[in-house]
N, C-alpha and C positions, 0 to 999 in steps of 0.2 A: 469767813467761810462762805458767805453769800457771794462775795466778790470772786473767789476761786471757782465756785460753781458756775458763775456766769462765764468766766474765761473758758472753762472746759466745754461749756455748751457751744461757744463760738468756734472753738477749735474743731469740735465734732462736726459742725455744719460745713466748715471749709473743707475738711477732709472728705466728707461725703460728696461735695461738689467736684472735687478733684478726681474721684474714681470714675473710670469709663462706664458708660451706661451698659447695662447687661442686655444682650440680644435675646429676643424670644427664642425659645427652644424650637428647632426645626422638627416638623412632624415627619414621621417615617412614611415614605411613599407606599401607597397600596401595592401589593404584589401584582406584577404584570404577567399575564398568561404568556407562555412561550409561543413563538410563531407557529410551531408545528401542531399546536393544539387548536389553532384557529380553524373554523369550518370553511368549506367551499361554498360560496354564495352563488356562483355561476360557472357553467362549463361550456366552453366553445370548442369547435373542431375545425382545424385547417387541413386542406389537402384532399378532401373528398371530391370525386368527380362522378364515379359510377355508383358508389354507395352513398347512404345518407348519414347525416350527423347522428340521427337517432340509432342507426345500426351500430355505429362505432361506440356510442355511449353504452348501448346494451352489452356489447362485447366486453367493454372495459370494466364494467361493474361499478364504476364511480357514480356517486349520487350527490346531488346538491344537499348540503348539510353534513356530509362526511368530512373527515379531517384531512387536511392537506399535508399528510406525512409522506416522506420519501418512500416508506414501505408500501403505502397505498398506491402510489403512482407506479412503483415497480411491479406490483401485482397486476395493475391495469395493463402495463406494457406486456407482461408475460401472457395475459389472456388474449390480447389483441393479436400478437404475433403468432400465438399457438393456433389461431384460426387458419393459418396458411394463406391468407388472402393478401395481407399487407406486407410490404417490403421493409418498412421501418416504422418506429413509433417513438415519439419524444413528447416532452411536456414543458410548459413554463407556467408560472403563476405570479400574479402581482396583487399587492394588498389593496384593498378598497381605500378610497381617500379618507373615509371616516374611520378606518381601522376595523378590527374585529372580524376580518374575513378576507377571502381571496377570490379572485377571478382566475380560473384555471383554463389553459388552452392546450388541447391535445393536438399534436402534429403527426399526421400519418402520411405515408407514401403508398399510393396504389400502384399496381403493375401497369406497364405501358400497353400491354396487349390482352385482349379477351377473345376467346374463340367459342363457337358453338360446340355442343357435345352431341355424341351419338352412341347408341348401343350396337354391339356387333356379336352375333352368334350366342345370344343368351335368351332363355325363355322368360324374359321379364318385359312387361309393357312399359313404355316410356313414361306414361303418366303415373303409374304405380311407383316406378323407380324414383321419379322426381319428388313425389310426395314423401317417400321414405327418407330420402337424403336430406330434405329440408328440415325434418324433425331434429336432426343432430347438427346440421350445417345450415343455419338460417340464411347465409349469404349465397347459397347455391341458387343459380338462375339459368336462363336460357343460354347465356354466355358466361364463361368462367375463365379465370386466369390459369395459365399452364404451370402452376406452382406444383412442385413435386410433393410438398406437404399436403396441399389441398387435394390434389389428385389421389394421394394415398388414402386420405380419409374417405373419399368417394368410393375408391376400390374396395375398402373394407365393408362398406354397406352392400355393394354389389356381391361381394364374396358371401356375405351372410344370406342375402336373398337367393343366390344360386344354391347354397347349401340347403335351404328350406325346400328346394325343388329337387333335391337329390343329386345336385351337380357339385362335385368337389374339386373340379379342375381349377388351378390357380388363375386368378383374374389380374388384369393390369389395365393401366390407362396409358395411351400413347398419342402423341400429336402427329397427325398424318394429313394427307391431302385426299379429300373425298370429291367425287365428281370431277369437274374440269380444273378447278383452281381454289376450292374452298378448304382452307386449313381448319381442321376439326380435331377436337379431343375425343378419341374413340375409347370406350370402355368395353372390355370383353375378355375372352380367354387370352392368357399370356402367350400361348403358342401361336405361331404365324398361321394365318388363314390358309386352308387348303385351296387348291386350284379347281376351277370349274372343268369338269370332264364331259358333261352332257347337259343339254337344256331340253325341256319339254314344255308343252302348253296344254292347258285344259280350258274348255269354254270357248274355243275359237270355232266360229261357224262362217262368218262373212268372208274370212280369209282362210284358206287351207293351212292347217297347222304346219305342214311340211315347209311351206314358204317362210313362215315365221321362224321355224327352227333353223333353216338355212341362213337367214339374214342375221339372226342373233349369234349363231355359232361362229360366224366369221370374225366377230370382235370379242366374244366372251370366253370361248374355249381356251384354256391354258392360263387364264388370268386368275389372281387370287379372288376367292369369293368373299367380297365385302358388300353387304346388301345395298348401301347407298350408291356405290360405284356400279353395281349391277343394274340398278334402276336408271342410271344415266344411259347405259347401253339400251335399255328399253325405250327411253325417251328419244334417243337418237336414231335407233334402228327400226323399232316396231311401231311407235306412235305415228310417224309419218306415213307408214303403210295404211294404218286405219284412217288417217285424215284424208289420204288420197281416195279412200273408199267411202268418204262421207260420214264416218263414225267419229265425230269430234269429241265425244266424251268417253272414248275407250279408256279403260283404267286397268290397273294390275294390282288389285287389293291385297293379294297374298302371294308370298314366295315361300316355297318349301324346299329346304336343302337337306340332303341326306347322302351319306357315303355311297359311292358306286359299288355295286356288287361284282362288276366285271373289270373295272380298271381303277387306277389310283386317282382320287379326286372326288368332287361332289357332283351329284345330279341335282340340278335346280329346276323345279317345276313352277311355272308361272301360271297363275290363275288369271284369266282374261274376262273382263266385263266389257263387251263391245259397245253397248249403248245403242241409241237409235240413230237412224239416218237423218242428216241435215241437208237442206237444199240451199243453194246460193241465191240470196235475194238480190243483192246489188254490190258493186264495188265502186267506192267513191275515191277518186284520186285527185289530190290537190297539190299545187305548188309546181306544176310542170310548165305552165305557159302554153301547153299544147291545146288544140281544139278538142271538143268532145268527140268528134269523128276520128281524129288521130288516136285518141286514147282507146276508142273502140277497135280501131283497126289493129293497133299494136297489141292491146291486151287480149282481145278475143275471149273475153270472160263469158262463160256459159251460165247466165242467170236462169233461174227456174229449174235447174237440173241439180242432181246430187253434187254437193260441193267437192272439189278436188283441189286441195291446197298446193299440190305439186304443179298442176297446170296454172293456177293463179300465180305462183312464183315465177314460172316461165314467162307469163304475160307481163309481169312487172319488170322483169329483166329486159324484155324487148322494149318497154317504155324507156328504161334507163339507157339502153343502147341508142335509142332515137335521140335522147338528149346529148349523149356523148358524141354523136355524129355532128351535133351543133356546137361542139367545143366545150361542153360542160363535163369535163373529164372526172370530176369528183362527185358526180350525181349519186345520190343514195336515197333510200326510203326507209320509213318505219311504218309497220302495219299493225292495226289492232282489229280484234274481232268483236262483234256485237251479236250475241246469240239471242234468239227469240225462242225460248224453250217451249212456249205454248204452240207456236206455229212450226217449230222445228226448222227454222231458217237462220241464216247467218248473213250479216253485213260485214264487209271488209272495208275498213277505213284506212286509206293510205295517204301519208304525208310525205311528199318528195322534197328533198333539199337539193336543188340543182347545183348550188355552189357557183364559183366564178367561171367565166368563159375564157378558154385558152386559145391563143393564136399561134400559128406556125411561125418559126423563126429561121432555122437553118437546116440544111441537108448535108450530112457527112457521108461520103462513099468510101468504102474500104474494099480492097481486093481487085480493083479494075485498073487497067493500064491507062496511060495518058490519052490514048485514042478512044477507048471505050467509055470512059467516064463522061466526057462532054456529050456523047450521044445519049447516054442514060439521063443526064440532067435535062435534056431537051424534052424527054418524055414525061418527066415529073411535073405534075400540074399545079401543085400547091406553091403559092408565092408567099414570100415573107409578109406577114400581116394578115393573111387569110385565116378564117376560122379553121381550127384544126379538126379534121375528121378522124375519129378513132380508127376506123377500119381501113383508111386509105393506104397506109404503108404495106400491110399484108396483101391487100387487093392489088396494089401496084406490082409487087413481086410475083404474084400469081399470073398477071397478064404478061410480064416479061418472059416467064417460062412458057406460057401457052403460045406466045407469038414466035418463040424461038429467036429472040433478039440476039442472044449470044450462043456461040458454039461452045461445046465442052462445059456447060454450066452444071455445077454441082450444088452444094448446100448454099442456101441463102437465108438471111436472117434480118429482121427489122427490129431495131431497138428504139423505144420511145423514151425520151428523157424530158421530164416536165420541170420547169423552173417555177416553183410555186410563188416565189417572191415577185417575179416579173410577169407571171401568167403567160409564159411563152413555152413552146415545145420545140425541141431539137430531135431530129430523126437520124439514126445511124443505120445505113444499109451495108451489109457485109456480104461479099460474094466469094465463093470458092470454086475452084475448078473441079470437074468430075474426077473421081479416082481412076487411075489407069485400069483398063480391063486386062485381067490376067487370063490368058488362054490356057486351058488345061491340056497337058500333053496327052496325046493319044497313046495308049499302050501299044507296044510293038506287036506287030502282027494283026492289029485291028483293022 
């Protein structure tokens, strides 16, 4: 029995060694949070130029610590696009290297153009209107995109403000040109503006109001009444009249427009504040190369007297003509004013840009026969390479007519052609014969 037991023990050991070793049981991995439940650790914004990243984030409603779910980004997109300011909205996100969160990047497209805005024919002050709009549209500014959606939201605010003042006329926003070339978004009544039928002035004493009415009526009567455009008329027609009278601070603080009782259209009354008289202290002209005496002779500026900018302008043009007689055909100037409000005087600082000097090159004659043209050319004094004198062609034709060089002389014309690349001038003189004289037949029996 002992021997059998020993054999069994040996067999059991061998069998146990032959069995493969058991692998340790694998632990179940800890549950991993789905990506959509990871938080946003950082938010970036691409595409902003006019607006700030903070403004986009405020609109989107996304916060650091919020979840990066598709639904959250879609809601952010809807909020940003609903502002009416941005043309597109997208997003992307990437996991942090250490995991457990995302970096989100919002991608927006801003409009290509922004325009200033103005109010037209509404009893609402600009500052009051801007403050009210910004309460509901924080991206409202001095320049806005011409987006239909954004403009519609602004119109809604104007409509409410007008209703508070008892005006229930439909309002609208439209892109138009104000002044000479300023594209502007104008908010006001939807109906087209009425035409100006009559203009009046109050507060005018230094200049008879009748002269002001005549000057303004020539350009304003019959035009649509839009206040910014009307003020351009004042700046171009009336302001120079006051500047010629030495009233450099003349202003038009208030315009009142009401329907005419006698004709169709609006009567516009302009309130004038004429301001005080200013005297011309000095005119400083630089960049001409002319002597001080030449400048005095040509400018004839009347210092110590009531300033007259119309006369100053004529004097500066005489200086430019002097330069152009020396071949400087592109001569131009820029003038600035320096007012001394205490002394009620003004200095005029003028910077002249003479430009390049042009030389005469060729003379072309049209309309003369083979015998007359050589005779004319002998009288022409400018030679190729001479400094070109601006007034010479017209002066030459005038002398030809005065001296009676040609019989039967009709219309004459001098055409100056400047070659800016070569700095040379060609002159074309055209001659035409006088039209035949048609004698009127005398009535029979006369």
